[in-house]
mmCIF file of the C-alpha atoms, coordinates in Angstrom:
data_MODEL
# 
_entry.id   MODEL 
# 
loop_
_atom_site.group_PDB 
_atom_site.id 
_atom_site.type_symbol 
_atom_site.label_atom_id 
_atom_site.label_alt_id 
_atom_site.label_comp_id 
_atom_site.label_asym_id 
_atom_site.label_entity_id 
_atom_site.label_seq_id 
_atom_site.pdbx_PDB_ins_code 
_atom_site.Cartn_x 
_atom_site.Cartn_y 
_atom_site.Cartn_z 
_atom_site.occupancy 
_atom_site.B_iso_or_equiv 
_atom_site.pdbx_formal_charge 
_atom_site.auth_seq_id 
_atom_site.auth_comp_id 
_atom_site.auth_asym_id 
_atom_site.auth_atom_id 
_atom_site.pdbx_PDB_model_num 
ATOM 1  C CA . MET A 1 1  ? -9.191 -6.264  -17.051 1.00 0.00 ? 1  MET A CA 1 
ATOM 2  C CA . ASN A 1 2  ? -5.865 -4.774  -18.098 1.00 0.00 ? 2  ASN A CA 1 
ATOM 3  C CA . ASP A 1 3  ? -2.606 -5.164  -16.162 1.00 0.00 ? 3  ASP A CA 1 
ATOM 4  C CA . ILE A 1 4  ? -2.901 -1.804  -14.364 1.00 0.00 ? 4  ILE A CA 1 
ATOM 5  C CA . GLN A 1 5  ? -6.445 -2.599  -13.183 1.00 0.00 ? 5  GLN A CA 1 
ATOM 6  C CA . TYR A 1 6  ? -5.263 -6.039  -12.059 1.00 0.00 ? 6  TYR A CA 1 
ATOM 7  C CA . LEU A 1 7  ? -2.319 -4.592  -10.110 1.00 0.00 ? 7  LEU A CA 1 
ATOM 8  C CA . ASN A 1 8  ? -4.509 -1.899  -8.558  1.00 0.00 ? 8  ASN A CA 1 
ATOM 9  C CA . GLU A 1 9  ? -6.949 -4.562  -7.342  1.00 0.00 ? 9  GLU A CA 1 
ATOM 10 C CA . LEU A 1 10 ? -4.162 -6.685  -5.849  1.00 0.00 ? 10 LEU A CA 1 
ATOM 11 C CA . LEU A 1 11 ? -2.551 -3.650  -4.233  1.00 0.00 ? 11 LEU A CA 1 
ATOM 12 C CA . ALA A 1 12 ? -5.826 -2.463  -2.699  1.00 0.00 ? 12 ALA A CA 1 
ATOM 13 C CA . GLN A 1 13 ? -6.630 -5.900  -1.270  1.00 0.00 ? 13 GLN A CA 1 
ATOM 14 C CA . PHE A 1 14 ? -3.118 -6.373  0.099   1.00 0.00 ? 14 PHE A CA 1 
ATOM 15 C CA . ASN A 1 15 ? -3.020 -2.917  1.703   1.00 0.00 ? 15 ASN A CA 1 
ATOM 16 C CA . MET A 1 16 ? -6.451 -3.500  3.275   1.00 0.00 ? 16 MET A CA 1 
ATOM 17 C CA . ARG A 1 17 ? -5.275 -6.779  4.812   1.00 0.00 ? 17 ARG A CA 1 
ATOM 18 C CA . ARG A 1 18 ? -2.100 -5.170  6.113   1.00 0.00 ? 18 ARG A CA 1 
ATOM 19 C CA . SER A 1 19 ? -3.970 -2.277  7.699   1.00 0.00 ? 19 SER A CA 1 
ATOM 20 C CA . ASN A 1 20 ? -6.238 -4.730  9.529   1.00 0.00 ? 20 ASN A CA 1 
ATOM 21 C CA . PHE A 1 21 ? -3.382 -6.978  10.696  1.00 0.00 ? 21 PHE A CA 1 
ATOM 22 C CA . SER A 1 22 ? -3.417 -7.665  14.390  1.00 0.00 ? 22 SER A CA 1 
ATOM 23 C CA . PRO A 1 23 ? -1.419 -10.534 15.871  1.00 0.00 ? 23 PRO A CA 1 
ATOM 24 C CA . GLU A 1 24 ? -3.448 -12.898 17.983  1.00 0.00 ? 24 GLU A CA 1 
ATOM 25 C CA . PRO A 1 25 ? -2.455 -13.410 20.664  1.00 0.00 ? 25 PRO A CA 1 
ATOM 26 C CA . TYR A 1 26 ? -0.369 -10.296 21.119  1.00 0.00 ? 26 TYR A CA 1 
ATOM 27 C CA . PRO A 1 27 ? 3.191  -11.427 21.854  1.00 0.00 ? 27 PRO A CA 1 
ATOM 28 C CA . GLN A 1 28 ? 4.625  -11.044 25.327  1.00 0.00 ? 28 GLN A CA 1 
ATOM 29 C CA . PHE A 1 29 ? 8.087  -9.507  25.552  1.00 0.00 ? 29 PHE A CA 1 
ATOM 30 C CA . LYS A 1 30 ? 10.726 -9.736  28.241  1.00 0.00 ? 30 LYS A CA 1 
ATOM 31 C CA . THR A 1 31 ? 11.971 -6.148  27.969  1.00 0.00 ? 31 THR A CA 1 
ATOM 32 C CA . PRO A 1 32 ? 10.498 -2.763  27.046  1.00 0.00 ? 32 PRO A CA 1 
ATOM 33 C CA . ASP A 1 33 ? 13.074 -2.506  24.230  1.00 0.00 ? 33 ASP A CA 1 
ATOM 34 C CA . GLU A 1 34 ? 11.729 -5.691  22.626  1.00 0.00 ? 34 GLU A CA 1 
ATOM 35 C CA . GLN A 1 35 ? 8.193  -4.326  22.934  1.00 0.00 ? 35 GLN A CA 1 
ATOM 36 C CA . LYS A 1 36 ? 9.212  -0.991  21.408  1.00 0.00 ? 36 LYS A CA 1 
ATOM 37 C CA . ALA A 1 37 ? 10.998 -2.672  18.491  1.00 0.00 ? 37 ALA A CA 1 
ATOM 38 C CA . TYR A 1 38 ? 7.964  -4.848  17.807  1.00 0.00 ? 38 TYR A CA 1 
ATOM 39 C CA . ASP A 1 39 ? 5.586  -1.876  17.984  1.00 0.00 ? 39 ASP A CA 1 
ATOM 40 C CA . GLN A 1 40 ? 7.751  0.051   15.519  1.00 0.00 ? 40 GLN A CA 1 
ATOM 41 C CA . TRP A 1 41 ? 7.809  -2.949  13.170  1.00 0.00 ? 41 TRP A CA 1 
ATOM 42 C CA . LEU A 1 42 ? 4.026  -3.300  13.408  1.00 0.00 ? 42 LEU A CA 1 
ATOM 43 C CA . ILE A 1 43 ? 3.514  0.373   12.540  1.00 0.00 ? 43 ILE A CA 1 
ATOM 44 C CA . LYS A 1 44 ? 5.840  0.008   9.543   1.00 0.00 ? 44 LYS A CA 1 
ATOM 45 C CA . PHE A 1 45 ? 4.147  -3.243  8.470   1.00 0.00 ? 45 PHE A CA 1 
ATOM 46 C CA . ARG A 1 46 ? 0.741  -1.566  8.493   1.00 0.00 ? 46 ARG A CA 1 
ATOM 47 C CA . ASP A 1 47 ? 1.945  1.228   6.201   1.00 0.00 ? 47 ASP A CA 1 
ATOM 48 C CA . PRO A 1 48 ? 0.521  0.908   2.701   1.00 0.00 ? 48 PRO A CA 1 
ATOM 49 C CA . VAL A 1 49 ? 2.690  -0.775  0.109   1.00 0.00 ? 49 VAL A CA 1 
ATOM 50 C CA . THR A 1 50 ? 4.191  1.705   -2.324  1.00 0.00 ? 50 THR A CA 1 
ATOM 51 C CA . ASP A 1 51 ? 6.563  -0.746  -4.048  1.00 0.00 ? 51 ASP A CA 1 
ATOM 52 C CA . LEU A 1 52 ? 4.943  -3.376  -6.248  1.00 0.00 ? 52 LEU A CA 1 
ATOM 53 C CA . ASN A 1 53 ? 7.829  -5.764  -5.582  1.00 0.00 ? 53 ASN A CA 1 
ATOM 54 C CA . GLU A 1 54 ? 6.295  -6.239  -2.122  1.00 0.00 ? 54 GLU A CA 1 
ATOM 55 C CA . LEU A 1 55 ? 3.446  -8.134  -3.828  1.00 0.00 ? 55 LEU A CA 1 
ATOM 56 C CA . VAL A 1 56 ? 6.011  -10.606 -5.169  1.00 0.00 ? 56 VAL A CA 1 
ATOM 57 C CA . ARG A 1 57 ? 7.961  -10.714 -1.906  1.00 0.00 ? 57 ARG A CA 1 
ATOM 58 C CA . TYR A 1 58 ? 4.841  -11.615 0.073   1.00 0.00 ? 58 TYR A CA 1 
ATOM 59 C CA . LYS A 1 59 ? 3.798  -14.124 -2.608  1.00 0.00 ? 59 LYS A CA 1 
ATOM 60 C CA . VAL A 1 60 ? 0.615  -12.299 -3.597  1.00 0.00 ? 60 VAL A CA 1 
ATOM 61 C CA . VAL A 1 61 ? 1.722  -12.877 -7.193  1.00 0.00 ? 61 VAL A CA 1 
ATOM 62 C CA . LYS A 1 62 ? 4.563  -14.970 -8.613  1.00 0.00 ? 62 LYS A CA 1 
ATOM 63 C CA . ALA A 1 63 ? 5.736  -12.135 -10.831 1.00 0.00 ? 63 ALA A CA 1 
ATOM 64 C CA . LEU A 1 64 ? 4.574  -8.735  -11.961 1.00 0.00 ? 64 LEU A CA 1 
ATOM 65 C CA . PRO A 1 65 ? 3.218  -8.529  -15.500 1.00 0.00 ? 65 PRO A CA 1 
ATOM 66 C CA . ALA A 1 66 ? 5.655  -7.044  -17.985 1.00 0.00 ? 66 ALA A CA 1 
ATOM 67 C CA . PRO A 1 67 ? 5.003  -3.347  -18.589 1.00 0.00 ? 67 PRO A CA 1 
ATOM 68 C CA . PRO A 1 68 ? 4.832  -1.991  -22.122 1.00 0.00 ? 68 PRO A CA 1 
ATOM 69 C CA . ALA A 1 69 ? 8.201  -1.346  -23.798 1.00 0.00 ? 69 ALA A CA 1 
ATOM 70 C CA . GLY A 1 70 ? 9.974  1.702   -22.366 1.00 0.00 ? 70 GLY A CA 1 
ATOM 71 C CA . LYS A 1 71 ? 7.609  1.904   -19.384 1.00 0.00 ? 71 LYS A CA 1 
ATOM 72 C CA . LYS A 1 72 ? 7.566  0.721   -15.776 1.00 0.00 ? 72 LYS A CA 1 
ATOM 73 C CA . TYR A 1 73 ? 4.861  0.330   -13.172 1.00 0.00 ? 73 TYR A CA 1 
ATOM 74 C CA . VAL A 1 74 ? 4.965  2.749   -10.245 1.00 0.00 ? 74 VAL A CA 1 
ATOM 75 C CA . VAL A 1 75 ? 2.667  3.337   -7.293  1.00 0.00 ? 75 VAL A CA 1 
ATOM 76 C CA . ASN A 1 76 ? 1.455  6.898   -6.877  1.00 0.00 ? 76 ASN A CA 1 
ATOM 77 C CA . ALA A 1 77 ? 2.227  7.516   -3.189  1.00 0.00 ? 77 ALA A CA 1 
ATOM 78 C CA . GLN A 1 78 ? -0.716 9.906   -2.779  1.00 0.00 ? 78 GLN A CA 1 
ATOM 79 C CA . THR A 1 79 ? -3.440 7.854   -4.463  1.00 0.00 ? 79 THR A CA 1 
ATOM 80 C CA . LEU A 1 80 ? -1.884 4.394   -3.926  1.00 0.00 ? 80 LEU A CA 1 
ATOM 81 C CA . LYS A 1 81 ? -2.795 3.584   -7.527  1.00 0.00 ? 81 LYS A CA 1 
ATOM 82 C CA . VAL A 1 82 ? -0.568 1.886   -10.076 1.00 0.00 ? 82 VAL A CA 1 
ATOM 83 C CA . GLU A 1 83 ? 0.493  4.045   -12.990 1.00 0.00 ? 83 GLU A CA 1 
ATOM 84 C CA . LEU A 1 84 ? 2.845  3.758   -15.943 1.00 0.00 ? 84 LEU A CA 1 
ATOM 85 C CA . ALA A 1 85 ? 5.972  5.893   -16.011 1.00 0.00 ? 85 ALA A CA 1 
ATOM 86 C CA . ASP A 1 86 ? 8.920  6.154   -18.373 1.00 0.00 ? 86 ASP A CA 1 
ATOM 87 C CA . ALA A 1 87 ? 11.391 3.408   -17.569 1.00 0.00 ? 87 ALA A CA 1 
ATOM 88 C CA . THR A 1 88 ? 14.185 5.986   -17.380 1.00 0.00 ? 88 THR A CA 1 
ATOM 89 C CA . ALA A 1 89 ? 12.339 8.164   -14.843 1.00 0.00 ? 89 ALA A CA 1 
ATOM 90 C CA . THR A 1 90 ? 13.438 7.980   -11.227 1.00 0.00 ? 90 THR A CA 1 
ATOM 91 C CA . PRO A 1 91 ? 10.846 7.894   -8.459  1.00 0.00 ? 91 PRO A CA 1 
# 
C-alpha cells in the first residue's frame, strides 16, 4: 500500500466515524442560544475532513507521511480522495 492509498483509507474511515457521530446522551442546555451553538458545531463536526492535518490533530496518525520532493498531499473536495499536487500550488 502506498502513502496515498494509506491516507485515503484513514480519511475514509475517519469521515465515516464523524458522519455517524451522535452524542449519547444528548446534552441538555440552559438556553436556546447554547443549543443553537451546539447544533451548529455538530453540523460542522460532521462535515467531511478536507484537510489532512485534521488526522494529526485528532490523533488518527502521529504525523503525515512525507510527500515526494516538490509535492504536497491535498484532499480533492469533490471526491474526498487524497491526491498529490505541486508544493507551490495554492488550494
